[in-house]
CHARMM-style PDB file with segment names, atoms N, HN, CA, C and O in Angstrom:
ATOM      1  N   MET     1      19.108  15.751  -7.166  1.00  0.00      PROA
ATOM      2  CA  MET     1      18.445  15.275  -5.979  1.00  0.00      PROA
ATOM      3  C   MET     1      19.465  15.826  -4.963  1.00  0.00      PROA
ATOM      4  O   MET     1      20.685  15.755  -5.107  1.00  0.00      PROA
ATOM      5  N   PRO     2      18.752  16.445  -3.803  1.00  0.00      PROA
ATOM      6  CA  PRO     2      19.644  17.110  -2.646  1.00  0.00      PROA
ATOM      7  C   PRO     2      20.479  16.199  -2.012  1.00  0.00      PROA
ATOM      8  O   PRO     2      20.111  15.024  -2.033  1.00  0.00      PROA
ATOM      9  N   GLN     3      21.625  16.503  -1.397  1.00  0.00      PROA
ATOM     10  HN  GLN     3      21.924  17.457  -1.380  1.00  0.00      PROA
ATOM     11  CA  GLN     3      22.548  15.495  -0.748  1.00  0.00      PROA
ATOM     12  C   GLN     3      21.817  15.016   0.571  1.00  0.00      PROA
ATOM     13  O   GLN     3      22.000  13.884   1.020  1.00  0.00      PROA
ATOM     14  N   ASN     4      21.024  15.890   1.135  1.00  0.00      PROA
ATOM     15  HN  ASN     4      20.875  16.809   0.770  1.00  0.00      PROA
ATOM     16  CA  ASN     4      20.429  15.169   2.463  1.00  0.00      PROA
ATOM     17  C   ASN     4      19.463  14.082   2.119  1.00  0.00      PROA
ATOM     18  O   ASN     4      19.486  12.992   2.690  1.00  0.00      PROA
ATOM     19  N   MET     5      18.542  14.421   1.100  1.00  0.00      PROA
ATOM     20  HN  MET     5      18.523  15.307   0.637  1.00  0.00      PROA
ATOM     21  CA  MET     5      17.937  13.278   0.603  1.00  0.00      PROA
ATOM     22  C   MET     5      18.700  11.887   0.035  1.00  0.00      PROA
ATOM     23  O   MET     5      18.306  10.727   0.155  1.00  0.00      PROA
ATOM     24  N   MET     6      19.653  12.274  -0.479  1.00  0.00      PROA
ATOM     25  HN  MET     6      19.973  13.217  -0.577  1.00  0.00      PROA
ATOM     26  CA  MET     6      20.401  10.785  -0.746  1.00  0.00      PROA
ATOM     27  C   MET     6      21.141  10.228   0.347  1.00  0.00      PROA
ATOM     28  O   MET     6      21.553   9.072   0.253  1.00  0.00      PROA
ATOM     29  N   VAL     7      21.364  10.930   1.397  1.00  0.00      PROA
ATOM     30  HN  VAL     7      21.029  11.869   1.473  1.00  0.00      PROA
ATOM     31  CA  VAL     7      21.926  10.306   2.568  1.00  0.00      PROA
ATOM     32  C   VAL     7      21.048   9.460   3.299  1.00  0.00      PROA
ATOM     33  O   VAL     7      21.460   8.447   3.864  1.00  0.00      PROA
ATOM     34  N   VAL     8      19.634   9.891   3.321  1.00  0.00      PROA
ATOM     35  HN  VAL     8      19.300  10.714   2.862  1.00  0.00      PROA
ATOM     36  CA  VAL     8      18.445   9.217   4.113  1.00  0.00      PROA
ATOM     37  C   VAL     8      18.364   7.979   3.159  1.00  0.00      PROA
ATOM     38  O   VAL     8      18.505   6.846   3.619  1.00  0.00      PROA
ATOM     39  N   ILE     9      18.155   8.181   1.939  1.00  0.00      PROA
ATOM     40  HN  ILE     9      18.040   9.101   1.566  1.00  0.00      PROA
ATOM     41  CA  ILE     9      18.058   7.054   1.301  1.00  0.00      PROA
ATOM     42  C   ILE     9      18.774   5.872   1.378  1.00  0.00      PROA
ATOM     43  O   ILE     9      18.317   4.740   1.535  1.00  0.00      PROA
ATOM     44  N   VAL    10      20.165   6.283   1.231  1.00  0.00      PROA
ATOM     45  HN  VAL    10      20.537   7.203   1.103  1.00  0.00      PROA
ATOM     46  CA  VAL    10      21.138   5.184   1.159  1.00  0.00      PROA
ATOM     47  C   VAL    10      21.432   4.792   2.651  1.00  0.00      PROA
ATOM     48  O   VAL    10      21.870   3.674   2.922  1.00  0.00      PROA
ATOM     49  N   ALA    11      21.242   5.511   3.380  1.00  0.00      PROA
ATOM     50  HN  ALA    11      20.887   6.419   3.160  1.00  0.00      PROA
ATOM     51  CA  ALA    11      21.232   4.834   5.044  1.00  0.00      PROA
ATOM     52  C   ALA    11      20.192   4.107   5.311  1.00  0.00      PROA
ATOM     53  O   ALA    11      20.297   3.149   6.077  1.00  0.00      PROA
ATOM     54  N   GLY    12      18.956   4.455   4.698  1.00  0.00      PROA
ATOM     55  HN  GLY    12      18.871   5.233   4.076  1.00  0.00      PROA
ATOM     56  CA  GLY    12      17.666   3.773   5.232  1.00  0.00      PROA
ATOM     57  C   GLY    12      17.408   2.430   4.352  1.00  0.00      PROA
ATOM     58  O   GLY    12      16.900   1.470   4.931  1.00  0.00      PROA
ATOM     59  N   LEU    13      17.665   2.353   3.290  1.00  0.00      PROA
ATOM     60  HN  LEU    13      18.078   3.133   2.820  1.00  0.00      PROA
ATOM     61  CA  LEU    13      17.639   1.193   2.315  1.00  0.00      PROA
ATOM     62  C   LEU    13      17.848   0.035   2.799  1.00  0.00      PROA
ATOM     63  O   LEU    13      16.939  -0.792   2.729  1.00  0.00      PROA
ATOM     64  N   PRO    14      19.218  -0.343   3.468  1.00  0.00      PROA
ATOM     65  CA  PRO    14      19.644  -1.473   3.962  1.00  0.00      PROA
ATOM     66  C   PRO    14      18.552  -2.038   4.993  1.00  0.00      PROA
ATOM     67  O   PRO    14      18.329  -3.247   5.054  1.00  0.00      PROA
ATOM     68  N   PHE    15      17.844  -1.055   5.848  1.00  0.00      PROA
ATOM     69  HN  PHE    15      18.026  -0.073   5.799  1.00  0.00      PROA
ATOM     70  CA  PHE    15      17.076  -1.242   6.837  1.00  0.00      PROA
ATOM     71  C   PHE    15      15.944  -1.560   6.414  1.00  0.00      PROA
ATOM     72  O   PHE    15      15.261  -2.304   7.117  1.00  0.00      PROA
ATOM     73  N   ALA    16      15.427  -1.078   5.133  1.00  0.00      PROA
ATOM     74  HN  ALA    16      15.982  -0.474   4.561  1.00  0.00      PROA
ATOM     75  CA  ALA    16      14.332  -1.357   4.631  1.00  0.00      PROA
ATOM     76  C   ALA    16      14.316  -2.814   4.308  1.00  0.00      PROA
ATOM     77  O   ALA    16      13.292  -3.418   4.628  1.00  0.00      PROA
ATOM     78  N   PHE    17      15.092  -3.355   3.839  1.00  0.00      PROA
ATOM     79  HN  PHE    17      15.924  -2.864   3.579  1.00  0.00      PROA
ATOM     80  CA  PHE    17      15.370  -4.530   3.228  1.00  0.00      PROA
ATOM     81  C   PHE    17      15.515  -5.521   4.244  1.00  0.00      PROA
ATOM     82  O   PHE    17      15.047  -6.635   4.004  1.00  0.00      PROA
ATOM     83  N   ILE    18      16.032  -5.333   5.247  1.00  0.00      PROA
ATOM     84  HN  ILE    18      16.411  -4.428   5.442  1.00  0.00      PROA
ATOM     85  CA  ILE    18      15.951  -5.955   6.622  1.00  0.00      PROA
ATOM     86  C   ILE    18      14.567  -6.238   7.067  1.00  0.00      PROA
ATOM     87  O   ILE    18      14.201  -7.369   7.384  1.00  0.00      PROA
ATOM     88  N   ALA    19      13.738  -5.107   7.087  1.00  0.00      PROA
ATOM     89  HN  ALA    19      14.035  -4.187   6.829  1.00  0.00      PROA
ATOM     90  CA  ALA    19      12.388  -4.989   7.677  1.00  0.00      PROA
ATOM     91  C   ALA    19      11.856  -6.128   6.698  1.00  0.00      PROA
ATOM     92  O   ALA    19      11.498  -7.181   7.226  1.00  0.00      PROA
ATOM     93  N   ALA    20      11.779  -6.006   5.373  1.00  0.00      PROA
ATOM     94  HN  ALA    20      12.070  -5.150   4.944  1.00  0.00      PROA
ATOM     95  CA  ALA    20      11.246  -6.706   4.363  1.00  0.00      PROA
ATOM     96  C   ALA    20      11.440  -8.470   4.668  1.00  0.00      PROA
ATOM     97  O   ALA    20      10.503  -9.265   4.595  1.00  0.00      PROA
ATOM     98  N   ILE    21      12.736  -8.806   4.985  1.00  0.00      PROA
ATOM     99  HN  ILE    21      13.497  -8.160   5.045  1.00  0.00      PROA
ATOM    100  CA  ILE    21      12.902  -9.875   5.295  1.00  0.00      PROA
ATOM    101  C   ILE    21      12.480 -10.540   6.570  1.00  0.00      PROA
ATOM    102  O   ILE    21      12.328 -11.751   6.732  1.00  0.00      PROA
ATOM    103  N   PHE    22      12.308  -9.573   7.465  1.00  0.00      PROA
ATOM    104  HN  PHE    22      12.431  -8.590   7.333  1.00  0.00      PROA
ATOM    105  CA  PHE    22      11.655 -10.061   8.740  1.00  0.00      PROA
ATOM    106  C   PHE    22      10.253 -10.468   8.703  1.00  0.00      PROA
ATOM    107  O   PHE    22       9.709 -11.361   9.353  1.00  0.00      PROA
ATOM    108  N   ALA    23       9.625  -9.461   7.613  1.00  0.00      PROA
ATOM    109  HN  ALA    23      10.067  -8.736   7.086  1.00  0.00      PROA
ATOM    110  CA  ALA    23       8.052  -9.599   7.535  1.00  0.00      PROA
ATOM    111  C   ALA    23       7.873 -10.720   6.914  1.00  0.00      PROA
ATOM    112  O   ALA    23       6.960 -11.450   7.301  1.00  0.00      PROA
ATOM    113  N   PHE    24       8.772 -11.152   5.714  1.00  0.00      PROA
ATOM    114  HN  PHE    24       9.514 -10.559   5.399  1.00  0.00      PROA
ATOM    115  CA  PHE    24       8.732 -12.564   5.227  1.00  0.00      PROA
ATOM    116  C   PHE    24       8.807 -13.472   6.133  1.00  0.00      PROA
ATOM    117  O   PHE    24       7.888 -14.284   6.026  1.00  0.00      PROA
ATOM    118  N   LEU    25       9.574 -13.692   7.049  1.00  0.00      PROA
ATOM    119  HN  LEU    25      10.320 -13.031   7.136  1.00  0.00      PROA
ATOM    120  CA  LEU    25       9.897 -14.824   7.972  1.00  0.00      PROA
ATOM    121  C   LEU    25       9.075 -14.660   9.037  1.00  0.00      PROA
ATOM    122  O   LEU    25       8.975 -15.744   9.611  1.00  0.00      PROA
ATOM    123  N   LEU    26       8.223 -13.529   9.754  1.00  0.00      PROA
ATOM    124  HN  LEU    26       8.305 -12.648   9.288  1.00  0.00      PROA
ATOM    125  CA  LEU    26       7.272 -13.764  10.356  1.00  0.00      PROA
ATOM    126  C   LEU    26       6.126 -14.152   9.665  1.00  0.00      PROA
ATOM    127  O   LEU    26       5.565 -15.109  10.199  1.00  0.00      PROA
ATOM    128  N   SER    27       5.517 -13.670   8.515  1.00  0.00      PROA
ATOM    129  HN  SER    27       5.972 -12.893   8.081  1.00  0.00      PROA
ATOM    130  CA  SER    27       4.323 -13.921   8.136  1.00  0.00      PROA
ATOM    131  C   SER    27       4.440 -15.519   7.484  1.00  0.00      PROA
ATOM    132  O   SER    27       3.474 -16.280   7.552  1.00  0.00      PROA
ATOM    133  N   TYR    28       5.617 -15.891   6.906  1.00  0.00      PROA
ATOM    134  HN  TYR    28       6.402 -15.274   6.851  1.00  0.00      PROA
ATOM    135  CA  TYR    28       5.528 -17.258   6.739  1.00  0.00      PROA
ATOM    136  C   TYR    28       5.508 -18.285   7.789  1.00  0.00      PROA
ATOM    137  O   TYR    28       5.054 -19.397   7.518  1.00  0.00      PROA
ATOM    138  N   ARG    29       5.941 -18.027   8.924  1.00  0.00      PROA
ATOM    139  HN  ARG    29       6.309 -17.123   9.144  1.00  0.00      PROA
ATOM    140  CA  ARG    29       5.903 -18.923   9.976  1.00  0.00      PROA
ATOM    141  C   ARG    29       4.219 -18.941  10.445  1.00  0.00      PROA
ATOM    142  O   ARG    29       3.638 -19.968  10.795  1.00  0.00      PROA
ATOM    143  N   GLU    30       3.642 -17.701  10.377  1.00  0.00      PROA
ATOM    144  HN  GLU    30       4.114 -16.867  10.092  1.00  0.00      PROA
ATOM    145  CA  GLU    30       2.059 -17.696  10.873  1.00  0.00      PROA
ATOM    146  C   GLU    30       1.509 -18.369   9.703  1.00  0.00      PROA
ATOM    147  O   GLU    30       0.662 -19.248   9.856  1.00  0.00      PROA
ATOM    148  N   TYR    31       1.883 -18.061   8.660  1.00  0.00      PROA
ATOM    149  HN  TYR    31       2.571 -17.347   8.536  1.00  0.00      PROA
ATOM    150  CA  TYR    31       0.820 -18.832   7.483  1.00  0.00      PROA
ATOM    151  C   TYR    31       0.955 -19.948   7.394  1.00  0.00      PROA
ATOM    152  O   TYR    31      -0.020 -20.610   7.040  1.00  0.00      PROA
ATOM    153  N   THR    32       2.215 -20.605   7.678  1.00  0.00      PROA
ATOM    154  HN  THR    32       3.007 -20.066   7.966  1.00  0.00      PROA
ATOM    155  CA  THR    32       2.135 -22.281   7.434  1.00  0.00      PROA
ATOM    156  C   THR    32       1.306 -23.062   8.812  1.00  0.00      PROA
ATOM    157  O   THR    32       0.876 -24.213   8.733  1.00  0.00      PROA
ATOM    158  N   ARG    33       1.207 -22.378   9.801  1.00  0.00      PROA
ATOM    159  HN  ARG    33       1.556 -21.443   9.865  1.00  0.00      PROA
ATOM    160  CA  ARG    33       0.028 -22.816  10.999  1.00  0.00      PROA
ATOM    161  C   ARG    33      -1.338 -23.002  10.250  1.00  0.00      PROA
ATOM    162  O   ARG    33      -2.136 -23.929  10.388  1.00  0.00      PROA
ATOM    163  N   HSD    34      -1.420 -21.965   9.466  1.00  0.00      PROA
ATOM    164  HN  HSD    34      -0.772 -21.212   9.354  1.00  0.00      PROA
ATOM    165  CA  HSD    34      -3.278 -22.179   8.728  1.00  0.00      PROA
ATOM    166  C   HSD    34      -3.451 -22.831   7.552  1.00  0.00      PROA
ATOM    167  O   HSD    34      -4.590 -23.155   7.217  1.00  0.00      PROA
ATOM    168  N   TYR    35      -2.290 -23.138   6.704  1.00  0.00      PROA
ATOM    169  HN  TYR    35      -1.364 -22.874   6.976  1.00  0.00      PROA
ATOM    170  CA  TYR    35      -2.424 -23.744   5.484  1.00  0.00      PROA
ATOM    171  C   TYR    35      -1.773 -24.827   5.393  1.00  0.00      PROA
ATOM    172  O   TYR    35      -0.715 -24.873   6.020  1.00  0.00      PROA
ATOM    173  N   ALA    36      -2.176 -25.984   4.624  1.00  0.00      PROA
ATOM    174  HN  ALA    36      -3.036 -25.947   4.115  1.00  0.00      PROA
ATOM    175  CA  ALA    36      -1.742 -27.217   4.755  1.00  0.00      PROA
ATOM    176  C   ALA    36      -0.680 -27.248   3.524  1.00  0.00      PROA
ATOM    177  O   ALA    36       0.364 -27.884   3.670  1.00  0.00      PROA
ATOM    178  N   ASP    37      -0.930 -26.604   2.390  1.00  0.00      PROA
ATOM    179  HN  ASP    37      -1.778 -26.087   2.270  1.00  0.00      PROA
ATOM    180  CA  ASP    37       0.143 -26.978   1.336  1.00  0.00      PROA
ATOM    181  C   ASP    37       1.055 -25.685   1.450  1.00  0.00      PROA
ATOM    182  O   ASP    37       0.739 -24.728   2.157  1.00  0.00      PROA
ATOM    183  N   GLY    38       2.326 -25.749   0.617  1.00  0.00      PROA
ATOM    184  HN  GLY    38       2.582 -26.526   0.043  1.00  0.00      PROA
ATOM    185  CA  GLY    38       3.336 -24.851   1.115  1.00  0.00      PROA
ATOM    186  C   GLY    38       3.230 -23.350   0.092  1.00  0.00      PROA
ATOM    187  O   GLY    38       3.757 -22.257   0.300  1.00  0.00      PROA
ATOM    188  N   THR    39       2.473 -23.728  -0.889  1.00  0.00      PROA
ATOM    189  HN  THR    39       2.045 -24.616  -1.059  1.00  0.00      PROA
ATOM    190  CA  THR    39       2.390 -22.546  -1.859  1.00  0.00      PROA
ATOM    191  C   THR    39       1.962 -21.367  -1.577  1.00  0.00      PROA
ATOM    192  O   THR    39       2.477 -20.285  -1.857  1.00  0.00      PROA
ATOM    193  N   MET    40       0.673 -21.671  -0.818  1.00  0.00      PROA
ATOM    194  HN  MET    40       0.254 -22.550  -0.591  1.00  0.00      PROA
ATOM    195  CA  MET    40      -0.108 -20.346  -0.545  1.00  0.00      PROA
ATOM    196  C   MET    40       0.781 -19.562   0.619  1.00  0.00      PROA
ATOM    197  O   MET    40       1.150 -18.436   0.284  1.00  0.00      PROA
ATOM    198  N   PRO    41       1.107 -19.935   1.720  1.00  0.00      PROA
ATOM    199  CA  PRO    41       2.067 -19.421   2.650  1.00  0.00      PROA
ATOM    200  C   PRO    41       3.101 -18.618   1.924  1.00  0.00      PROA
ATOM    201  O   PRO    41       3.128 -17.395   2.057  1.00  0.00      PROA
ATOM    202  N   MET    42       3.990 -19.282   1.131  1.00  0.00      PROA
ATOM    203  HN  MET    42       3.968 -20.276   1.023  1.00  0.00      PROA
ATOM    204  CA  MET    42       4.915 -18.648   0.255  1.00  0.00      PROA
ATOM    205  C   MET    42       4.502 -17.475  -0.360  1.00  0.00      PROA
ATOM    206  O   MET    42       5.255 -16.507  -0.262  1.00  0.00      PROA
ATOM    207  N   LYS    43       3.429 -17.355  -0.993  1.00  0.00      PROA
ATOM    208  HN  LYS    43       2.817 -18.141  -1.073  1.00  0.00      PROA
ATOM    209  CA  LYS    43       2.980 -16.339  -1.799  1.00  0.00      PROA
ATOM    210  C   LYS    43       2.463 -15.051  -0.998  1.00  0.00      PROA
ATOM    211  O   LYS    43       2.764 -13.899  -1.314  1.00  0.00      PROA
ATOM    212  N   LEU    44       1.750 -15.358  -0.058  1.00  0.00      PROA
ATOM    213  HN  LEU    44       1.507 -16.293   0.199  1.00  0.00      PROA
ATOM    214  CA  LEU    44       1.449 -14.521   1.057  1.00  0.00      PROA
ATOM    215  C   LEU    44       2.438 -13.973   1.536  1.00  0.00      PROA
ATOM    216  O   LEU    44       2.354 -12.748   1.624  1.00  0.00      PROA
ATOM    217  N   SER    45       3.468 -14.499   1.926  1.00  0.00      PROA
ATOM    218  HN  SER    45       3.537 -15.494   1.855  1.00  0.00      PROA
ATOM    219  CA  SER    45       4.700 -14.078   2.753  1.00  0.00      PROA
ATOM    220  C   SER    45       5.499 -12.930   1.683  1.00  0.00      PROA
ATOM    221  O   SER    45       5.815 -11.782   1.996  1.00  0.00      PROA
ATOM    222  N   PHE    46       5.686 -13.488   0.562  1.00  0.00      PROA
ATOM    223  HN  PHE    46       5.429 -14.421   0.309  1.00  0.00      PROA
ATOM    224  CA  PHE    46       6.514 -12.526  -0.323  1.00  0.00      PROA
ATOM    225  C   PHE    46       5.573 -11.358  -0.819  1.00  0.00      PROA
ATOM    226  O   PHE    46       6.088 -10.437  -1.453  1.00  0.00      PROA
ATOM    227  N   GLU    47       4.248 -11.354  -0.563  1.00  0.00      PROA
ATOM    228  HN  GLU    47       3.830 -12.102  -0.047  1.00  0.00      PROA
ATOM    229  CA  GLU    47       3.418 -10.277  -0.814  1.00  0.00      PROA
ATOM    230  C   GLU    47       3.527  -9.439   0.308  1.00  0.00      PROA
ATOM    231  O   GLU    47       3.669  -8.229   0.127  1.00  0.00      PROA
ATOM    232  N   SER    48       3.473  -9.980   1.613  1.00  0.00      PROA
ATOM    233  HN  SER    48       3.358 -10.962   1.759  1.00  0.00      PROA
ATOM    234  CA  SER    48       3.943  -9.221   2.825  1.00  0.00      PROA
ATOM    235  C   SER    48       5.335  -8.534   2.872  1.00  0.00      PROA
ATOM    236  O   SER    48       5.583  -7.502   3.495  1.00  0.00      PROA
ATOM    237  N   ALA    49       6.106  -9.172   2.208  1.00  0.00      PROA
ATOM    238  HN  ALA    49       5.904 -10.011   1.702  1.00  0.00      PROA
ATOM    239  CA  ALA    49       7.604  -8.699   2.387  1.00  0.00      PROA
ATOM    240  C   ALA    49       7.482  -7.684   1.249  1.00  0.00      PROA
ATOM    241  O   ALA    49       8.018  -6.623   1.567  1.00  0.00      PROA
ATOM    242  N   PHE    50       6.954  -7.673   0.041  1.00  0.00      PROA
ATOM    243  HN  PHE    50       6.518  -8.535  -0.217  1.00  0.00      PROA
ATOM    244  CA  PHE    50       6.949  -6.752  -0.902  1.00  0.00      PROA
ATOM    245  C   PHE    50       6.174  -5.405  -0.554  1.00  0.00      PROA
ATOM    246  O   PHE    50       6.635  -4.342  -0.969  1.00  0.00      PROA
ATOM    247  N   PHE    51       5.244  -5.426   0.046  1.00  0.00      PROA
ATOM    248  HN  PHE    51       4.869  -6.290   0.383  1.00  0.00      PROA
ATOM    249  CA  PHE    51       4.496  -4.076   0.644  1.00  0.00      PROA
ATOM    250  C   PHE    51       5.172  -3.538   1.737  1.00  0.00      PROA
ATOM    251  O   PHE    51       5.097  -2.326   1.941  1.00  0.00      PROA
ATOM    252  N   THR    52       5.993  -4.458   2.665  1.00  0.00      PROA
ATOM    253  HN  THR    52       6.054  -5.442   2.500  1.00  0.00      PROA
ATOM    254  CA  THR    52       6.634  -3.845   3.660  1.00  0.00      PROA
ATOM    255  C   THR    52       7.876  -3.039   3.216  1.00  0.00      PROA
ATOM    256  O   THR    52       8.254  -2.014   3.783  1.00  0.00      PROA
ATOM    257  N   LEU    53       8.522  -3.654   2.052  1.00  0.00      PROA
ATOM    258  HN  LEU    53       8.215  -4.487   1.591  1.00  0.00      PROA
ATOM    259  CA  LEU    53       9.703  -2.993   1.273  1.00  0.00      PROA
ATOM    260  C   LEU    53       8.942  -1.649   0.573  1.00  0.00      PROA
ATOM    261  O   LEU    53       9.451  -0.537   0.711  1.00  0.00      PROA
ATOM    262  N   LEU    54       8.035  -1.783   0.024  1.00  0.00      PROA
ATOM    263  HN  LEU    54       7.622  -2.687  -0.088  1.00  0.00      PROA
ATOM    264  CA  LEU    54       7.423  -0.676  -0.583  1.00  0.00      PROA
ATOM    265  C   LEU    54       6.920   0.481   0.260  1.00  0.00      PROA
ATOM    266  O   LEU    54       6.968   1.629  -0.182  1.00  0.00      PROA
ATOM    267  N   PHE    55       6.405   0.185   1.547  1.00  0.00      PROA
ATOM    268  HN  PHE    55       6.366  -0.747   1.906  1.00  0.00      PROA
ATOM    269  CA  PHE    55       6.176   1.138   2.684  1.00  0.00      PROA
ATOM    270  C   PHE    55       7.336   1.655   3.288  1.00  0.00      PROA
ATOM    271  O   PHE    55       7.250   2.761   3.822  1.00  0.00      PROA
ATOM    272  N   PHE    56       8.486   1.002   3.298  1.00  0.00      PROA
ATOM    273  HN  PHE    56       8.555   0.104   2.864  1.00  0.00      PROA
ATOM    274  CA  PHE    56       9.550   1.649   3.839  1.00  0.00      PROA
ATOM    275  C   PHE    56      10.396   2.466   2.728  1.00  0.00      PROA
ATOM    276  O   PHE    56      11.172   3.362   3.062  1.00  0.00      PROA
ATOM    277  N   CYS    57      10.219   2.149   1.593  1.00  0.00      PROA
ATOM    278  HN  CYS    57       9.589   1.422   1.322  1.00  0.00      PROA
ATOM    279  CA  CYS    57      11.090   3.000   0.526  1.00  0.00      PROA
ATOM    280  C   CYS    57      10.322   4.423   0.279  1.00  0.00      PROA
ATOM    281  O   CYS    57      10.888   5.498   0.082  1.00  0.00      PROA
ATOM    282  N   ILE    58       8.814   4.181   0.336  1.00  0.00      PROA
ATOM    283  HN  ILE    58       8.354   3.307   0.496  1.00  0.00      PROA
ATOM    284  CA  ILE    58       8.142   5.502   0.111  1.00  0.00      PROA
ATOM    285  C   ILE    58       8.291   6.447   1.428  1.00  0.00      PROA
ATOM    286  O   ILE    58       8.318   7.674   1.340  1.00  0.00      PROA
ATOM    287  N   LEU    59       8.368   5.872   2.428  1.00  0.00      PROA
ATOM    288  HN  LEU    59       8.347   4.875   2.499  1.00  0.00      PROA
ATOM    289  CA  LEU    59       8.707   6.468   3.753  1.00  0.00      PROA
ATOM    290  C   LEU    59      10.264   7.253   3.688  1.00  0.00      PROA
ATOM    291  O   LEU    59      10.439   8.337   4.244  1.00  0.00      PROA
ATOM    292  N   LEU    60      11.237   6.617   3.010  1.00  0.00      PROA
ATOM    293  HN  LEU    60      11.095   5.736   2.559  1.00  0.00      PROA
ATOM    294  CA  LEU    60      12.334   7.173   2.879  1.00  0.00      PROA
ATOM    295  C   LEU    60      12.356   8.288   2.009  1.00  0.00      PROA
ATOM    296  O   LEU    60      13.050   9.258   2.315  1.00  0.00      PROA
ATOM    297  N   LEU    61      11.715   8.284   1.003  1.00  0.00      PROA
ATOM    298  HN  LEU    61      11.151   7.497   0.755  1.00  0.00      PROA
ATOM    299  CA  LEU    61      11.448   9.001  -0.067  1.00  0.00      PROA
ATOM    300  C   LEU    61      10.952  10.563   0.583  1.00  0.00      PROA
ATOM    301  O   LEU    61      11.404  11.703   0.480  1.00  0.00      PROA
ATOM    302  N   VAL    62       9.853   9.984   1.253  1.00  0.00      PROA
ATOM    303  HN  VAL    62       9.485   9.058   1.337  1.00  0.00      PROA
ATOM    304  CA  VAL    62       9.120  11.358   2.147  1.00  0.00      PROA
ATOM    305  C   VAL    62      10.083  12.047   3.091  1.00  0.00      PROA
ATOM    306  O   VAL    62      10.222  13.269   3.143  1.00  0.00      PROA
ATOM    307  N   LEU    63      10.706  11.207   3.799  1.00  0.00      PROA
ATOM    308  HN  LEU    63      10.593  10.214   3.757  1.00  0.00      PROA
ATOM    309  CA  LEU    63      11.734  11.528   5.117  1.00  0.00      PROA
ATOM    310  C   LEU    63      12.556  12.492   4.299  1.00  0.00      PROA
ATOM    311  O   LEU    63      12.668  13.677   4.611  1.00  0.00      PROA
ATOM    312  N   GLY    64      13.219  11.863   3.074  1.00  0.00      PROA
ATOM    313  HN  GLY    64      13.128  10.900   2.820  1.00  0.00      PROA
ATOM    314  CA  GLY    64      14.601  12.427   2.583  1.00  0.00      PROA
ATOM    315  C   GLY    64      14.169  13.934   2.132  1.00  0.00      PROA
ATOM    316  O   GLY    64      14.836  14.936   2.392  1.00  0.00      PROA
ATOM    317  N   TYR    65      12.770  13.921   1.311  1.00  0.00      PROA
ATOM    318  HN  TYR    65      12.228  13.108   1.100  1.00  0.00      PROA
ATOM    319  CA  TYR    65      12.105  15.254   0.894  1.00  0.00      PROA
ATOM    320  C   TYR    65      12.025  16.296   1.779  1.00  0.00      PROA
ATOM    321  O   TYR    65      12.392  17.459   1.613  1.00  0.00      PROA
ATOM    322  N   ILE    66      11.386  15.654   2.971  1.00  0.00      PROA
ATOM    323  HN  ILE    66      11.087  14.710   3.106  1.00  0.00      PROA
ATOM    324  CA  ILE    66      11.281  16.575   3.799  1.00  0.00      PROA
ATOM    325  C   ILE    66      12.531  17.205   4.772  1.00  0.00      PROA
ATOM    326  O   ILE    66      12.476  18.353   5.214  1.00  0.00      PROA
ATOM    327  N   LEU    67      13.470  16.436   4.993  1.00  0.00      PROA
ATOM    328  HN  LEU    67      13.515  15.503   4.635  1.00  0.00      PROA
ATOM    329  CA  LEU    67      14.723  16.970   5.579  1.00  0.00      PROA
ATOM    330  C   LEU    67      15.642  17.603   4.351  1.00  0.00      PROA
ATOM    331  O   LEU    67      16.681  18.126   4.756  1.00  0.00      PROA
ATOM    332  N   ALA    68      15.473  17.635   3.201  1.00  0.00      PROA
ATOM    333  HN  ALA    68      14.629  17.211   2.872  1.00  0.00      PROA
ATOM    334  CA  ALA    68      15.838  18.340   2.156  1.00  0.00      PROA
ATOM    335  C   ALA    68      15.536  19.723   2.291  1.00  0.00      PROA
ATOM    336  O   ALA    68      16.353  20.643   2.321  1.00  0.00      PROA
ATOM    337  N   HSD    69      14.260  19.801   2.374  1.00  0.00      PROA
ATOM    338  HN  HSD    69      13.596  19.054   2.350  1.00  0.00      PROA
ATOM    339  CA  HSD    69      13.753  21.073   2.431  1.00  0.00      PROA
ATOM    340  C   HSD    69      13.730  21.943   3.690  1.00  0.00      PROA
ATOM    341  O   HSD    69      13.475  23.147   3.688  1.00  0.00      PROA
ATOM    342  N   MET    70      13.989  21.294   4.635  1.00  0.00      PROA
ATOM    343  HN  MET    70      14.197  20.316   4.637  1.00  0.00      PROA
ATOM    344  CA  MET    70      14.245  21.799   5.927  1.00  0.00      PROA
ATOM    345  C   MET    70      15.548  21.953   6.277  1.00  0.00      PROA
ATOM    346  O   MET    70      15.755  22.789   7.157  1.00  0.00      PROA
ATOM    347  N   PHE    71      16.506  21.360   5.818  1.00  0.00      PROA
ATOM    348  HN  PHE    71      16.339  20.681   5.103  1.00  0.00      PROA
ATOM    349  CA  PHE    71      18.035  21.873   6.147  1.00  0.00      PROA
ATOM    350  C   PHE    71      18.541  22.339   4.660  1.00  0.00      PROA
ATOM    351  O   PHE    71      19.591  22.975   4.752  1.00  0.00      PROA
ATOM    352  N   GLY    72      18.054  22.187   3.255  1.00  0.00      PROA
ATOM    353  HN  GLY    72      17.201  21.671   3.180  1.00  0.00      PROA
ATOM    354  CA  GLY    72      18.694  22.551   2.442  1.00  0.00      PROA
ATOM    355  C   GLY    72      18.661  23.865   1.912  1.00  0.00      PROA
ATOM    356  OT1 GLY    72      19.421  24.180   0.997  1.00  0.00      PROA
TER     357      GLY     72
END
């Protein structure tokens, strides 16, 4: 794996986790307004956080690949 790609992944991974945490918190707050029980908002919020993390990890891989081929 090229050096540029590793730098992008290592530098961006903490921000991907932060984005997932905020996605969980925001969606949980909104889902608790619409559901009476606590299990459904928790499940939907974890799902939202997982897809946010997945999106940003894929974005980091694509960005790292592009930068590695541009400057590598």
